[in-house]
VOZA-455440 format. One record per atom (N, C-alpha, C): x, y, z; residue in one letter. Coordinates in pm, whole numbers, plus 32768, in hexadecimal, padded with zeros to 4 digits. Layout:
<sites>
XYZA ...
</sites>
This chain:
<sites>
26F291E3B3F2M 26E791ECB36EM 26D79179B30FM 266E91ADB2D6T 263D914FB262T 26AB90ECB1EFT 26709095B1F9R 26CC903DB187R 26409022B114R 26B1902EB09CT 26579021B019T 26988FBBAFE5T 26188F72AFA4V 263B8EE1AF63V 26818F24AEBDV 26EC8EBBAEB9D 271F8ECDAE39D 26BA8E96ADB4D 26978EF4AD6EP 26408EA1AD1CP 26738E1DACC2P 26D38E34AC91S 273E8DD1AC6FS 27488D58AC98S 27998D6FACFCS 278C8CDFAD6DS 26D88CA9AD71S 268D8CE8AD8FE 26238CC0AD7FE 25E48C4DAD12E 25F78CA4AC9BR 25D78C67AC37R 263E8BFEAC1CR 269C8BE7AC2CQ 27098B68AC31Q 26BB8B01ACA1Q 26728B39ACFEA 26618AADAD72A 25C58A8DAD25A 256B8AF5ACE7W 25028A81AC9DW 25248A57AC1EW 25AC8A7BABDCL 25A38A29AB6FL 26128977ABB5L 266D8997AC1ER 26918930AC37R 25E988CEAC51R 25A28908ACA2E 251788C0ACC2E 24E5886CAC48E 24DE88CFABF7L 2499887AAB7BL 24DC8824AB18L 255B8840AB35S 25B187E1AADBS 25E0876EAB32S 25D48760ABA9C 25D486F6AC14C 255086A8ABDBC 24C986BCABC6A 2464868BABBFA 24588627AB42A 242185B8AB6AS 24148552AAF4S 2387856DAA7BS 23B2853EAA2EA 2325856FA9C2A 22928564AA08A 228984CFAA13T 220484F5AA73T 21ED854BAAEFT 22758554AB3AE 221F85E4AB87E 21F6866FAB37E 224A869CAACEL 22228721AAB5L 21B586E1AA59L 21AD86A1AA22E 21328691A9CFE 20988678AA2AE 209B865DAAA5L 20438653AB17L 1FFF86F3AB45L 209E8707AB67L 208E87AFABBCL 205D8824AB48L 20BA8816AAEEA 2098886EAA6FA 202E8880AA55A 1FE08813AA24Q 1F858818A9C5Q 1F158869A9DFQ 1ED98894AA45K 1E6188FAAA68K 1EB78972AA67K 1F5089A6AA8AP 1F5A8A38AA72P 1F728A6DA9DFP 1F9E89FCA9B3L 1FB88A0DA914L 1F428A19A8D0L 1EE589DCA8E6E 1E6389F0A8C8E 1E278A9EA8DAE 1E228ADFA937R 1DF48B2BA981R 1E6E8B95A912R 1ECF8B8EA95BY 1F248C20A92DY 1F6B8C08A8D9Y 1F7B8B67A895G 1FF08B71A80DG 1FAF8B89A79FG 1F428BCEA763A 1F018BC4A6DAA 1F848BFCA66DA 1F968C91A69BD 20008CB1A638D 20AC8C8EA615D 20A88C18A618V 21238BFAA641V 21708C2CA5B6V 21C78C47A5A3L 22518C81A51BL 22BA8C2FA52FL 22C88BCFA4F7E 232B8B8EA4E9E 23C18BE6A46FE 241E8BF9A4DCL 248D8C75A4A5L 24FA8C03A48DL 24F78B79A4C1R 255F8B0AA48CR 252E8A9CA4CBR 24D68A59A42CR 248A89D0A470R 25178965A4AER 24D38904A4DBP 24F988B3A52EP 25638875A4AFP 25FC884EA4EAE 265B880BA496E 26BC87E5A51EE 26D3876DA4CBV 27408728A505V 27C8870FA4D1V 2833874DA517G 28BE8759A533G 290A86FBA598G 29958740A583L 29FE86FFA5D6L 2A3C8781A63DL 2A548761A685T 2AAA87C3A6E1T 2B11876DA725T 2B7D87B5A735M 2C14877BA775M 2BCC877CA7F7M 2C138704A862V 2BF886F0A8DFV 2CA286F9A91EV 2CA3877FA966T 2D3A877CA9A2T 2D38874AA9EBT 2DB0871FAA4DG 2DD986FAAAE7G 2E238729AAF0G 2E628728AB6ER 2EE08776ABCER 2F3486E0AC01R 2FE3870EABE0V 300286A9AC2CV 300986A2ACB1V 2FE78645AD12G 2FDE8646AD93G 2F658686ADB6G 2F0E8685AD6BG 2E85870EAD94G 2E938787AD96G 2F1087A0AD96T 2F4C8854ADA4T 2FBB8891AD5DT 2FB5880AAD2BG 30578842ACB4G 302D8877AC3BG 308E885DABF2E 308688B3AB54E 30308838AB0EE 2FCB88ADAAC7A 2F628879AA60A 2FC887F4A9F4A 2F5587BFA9E8F 2F548755A953F 2EC18728A922F 2EB58705A8A9G 2E5186E6A865G 2E2A862BA87EG 2DBB862CA8AAL 2DDB85A1A8EDL 2D708592A860L 2D1C8591A822G 2CDE8573A796G 2C6385C1A7B9G 2BF1859EA706E 2B8A85F8A6F3E 2B2A85A9A731E 2AC885E0A749M 2A4B85C3A787M 29BC8604A722M 295885C1A6E1T 291385E0A6B2T 2889862AA703T 2892869CA6CDV 281686EBA703V 27A8874EA69CV 274D8760A6FET 26D2878EA6A0T 26BA87F8A6E8T 269A885EA66FR 269188F9A6B4R 26068925A66ER 25DA89ACA6A6C 255C89D5A662C 25408A70A686C 25468ACDA61CV 252C8B3AA66AV 249E8B84A630V 24598BBEA698V 23B38BC8A66DV 23C98C71A6BAV 23408CA6A666Q 23058D39A69BQ 22928D1DA6D9Q 22518D4BA73FV 21E28D4AA779V 21978DCDA78FV 21438E3CA760D 21338EB3A7C4D 21B18EE1A7AFD 21F98EE5A76FG 226C8F49A77BG 22E38F1AA7DDG 22CA8EC2A814D 234B8E71A86CD 237B8DFCA832D 24028E2BA808M 243F8DB5A7F7M 24528D3AA825M 24548CADA825G 24888C43A868G 24E18BEAA808G 25248BB2A86AV 25868B33A822V 25628A9DA864V 258B8A4DA816G 25AF89B4A840G 25E58973A819G 26478931A86FY 26C388E4A86EY 26988857A8A7Y 26C287E2A87FV 26A8876FA8C6V 272886F2A890V 273D86B5A8A8R 27A9863FA8A4R 272185CEA843R 279A858AA7BCG 273A8548A777G 26DF857BA6F9G 26838560A6CCR 264D8583A66FR 25A28589A676R 258985E1A701D 250385BFA6FAD 24C7866CA6B7D 24AE8649A67AT 249586E8A640T 24038731A655T 23C286D6A693T 23268717A6E8T 235B873AA77CT 23A286F6A7ABR 23CE8721A824R 241B879DA83FR 245187A1A7DDA 24B38843A7BFA 244988C2A773A 23FE8874A746R 238688D8A710R 23378923A796R 230688BCA7E6T 22B288C4A869T 22FD892BA8B6T 238488FEA8B2I 23D58930A91EI 23FF89B0A925I 24188A07A887A 240A8A69A868A 23918AADA870A 23298A8AA857V 22B28AF2A855V 22A28AFDA8FAV 22A48AAAA92EL 22AF8ABFA9F7L 230F8B27AA08L 23738AFEA9C7D 23C98B78AA10D 23B18C0DA9EDD 235D8C2AA97DA 23498CAFA90CA 22C08CB8A991A 22478C71A9C7L 220B8C6BA9FBL 22268CA1AA92L 228D8C58AA98L 229E8C6BAB3DL 22E18D2EAB3FL 23108D2FAAC3Q 234C8DDCAAE7Q 22DA8E3BAAA8Q 225B8E18AABCG 21E58E53AAACG 21928E81AB19G 21188EADAB07Q 20B88EDCAB53Q 20678E7FABA7Q 20908DE8AB72H 20448D99ABB8H 20C68D1CAC14H 21138D72AC19A 21C28D35AC5AA 215F8CE8ACF9A 21428D16AD43A 210F8CF2ADE0A 20C78C9BADC3A 20548C93AD88E 1FEC8C2FAD6FE 20338B99AD52E 20958BCCACE9L 20FC8B1BACABL 214C8B0BAD15L 219D8B74AD42K 21CB8B31ADBAK 21988AD6AE23K 213B8AF5AE32S 20D58AA0AEB6S 20BD8A34AE56S 207C8A29ADC8E 203589C1AD85E 20B18958AD4AE 21068999AD44V 2162893AACC4V 220B892AAD48V 22568979AD60L 22C88976AD8FL 22AE8946AE20L 225A8956AE56R 2271893EAECCR 22808888AF1CR 21F3883AAE94P 220387C4AE72P 225E875CAE5EP 22A987BBAE03L 231A878FADBFL 238B8792AE18L 239C87E8AE65A 24218807AEBEA 23E48762AF29A 23778772AF47E 236E8720AFACE 23538683AF8AE 23558656AEFBA 234285F0AEBAA 23F485D5AEB1A 24668650AEA8R 24DF8625AE84R 250B860FAF41R 24CE8659AF83L 250E862AB00BL 250A857DB036L 2485856CB032E 244B84FAB03EE 24CB8483B00BE 24C784A9AF7FR 2532844AAF25R 25B68458AF6CR 25D684B2AFB6A 2654849DAFE3A 2666847AB082A 2607849AB0BEA 26008432B119A 25DF83ACB10CA 259B837CB0BAQ 259482F2B08AQ 261882A8B064Q 26648306B034H 26F982B4AFD7H 272C82C6B062H 27208328B0A9S 278D8337B121S 276482B5B18DS 26E58292B197A 26C1821DB1F7A 26FC81ABB1ACA 26FF817EB149Q 27208138B120Q 27BA8118B105Q 27E4816CB0BCT 28A78189B0FCT 28C78166B17ET 28938188B1E0E 28998182B28BE 287E80E3B289E 283880B2B260A 2807801AB278A 28837FB3B24DA 28DD7FF9B1E4T 293F7FBCB1C5T 29D77FBDB218T 29B08023B271R 2A3C8059B2ABR 2A7B7FDDB309R 2B177FCFB2E0V 2B3A7F72B330V 2B887FBBB38CV 2B907F8DB41FQ 2BDB7FADB49AQ 2C5D7F5BB49AQ 2CBE7FC8B484F 2D3B7F6FB4B2F 2D937F84B51EF 2DAC7F3BB575L 2DF87F40B5D8L 2E9C7F3DB5E6L 2EB07F4DB63ET 2F337F92B635T 2FA77F5AB6B4T 2FF67EE4B6CDM 300E7EAAB737M 30847EA9B73DM 30C57EE2B7C4V 31277F1AB7B5V 31A07EB0B831V 31EE7EAAB7EFR 323E7E2EB863R 32817E98B8D4R 325B7E29B942G 32C37E79B9BCG 33477E73B999G 33857EE2BA0AN 341D7EFFB9CCN 34547EA4BA44N 
</sites>
């Protein structure tokens, strides 16, 4: 039986990679693809800063409650008929626009090239950061011994 990939989950995965990338990483990796393919960018919704409510759950699985508000920046563009969105934490309008343009391009005819040129290095960098963080955390682990008194 052949398994097909759900396009929405694939798109969620690349949007995650793009939104987890730093502004510097995005700028370096996206510069050439944007020059090659992103000439006709139509901004459907200019980058704008706003607030969104962050929710939590009691005990991690219980009833939802409003934790507070967080600043986000969003942008919606259209490139060659494909619509792309970009949402980032904070007030980085350039980063939100870059993510939106890359999202639109990743849905188009150049998706395979962009995945290897942009997404793969971003995923590798994210995994490297996670490994470094894990190693730093492991270095501070404290081992506790429990001694049992004899009966």
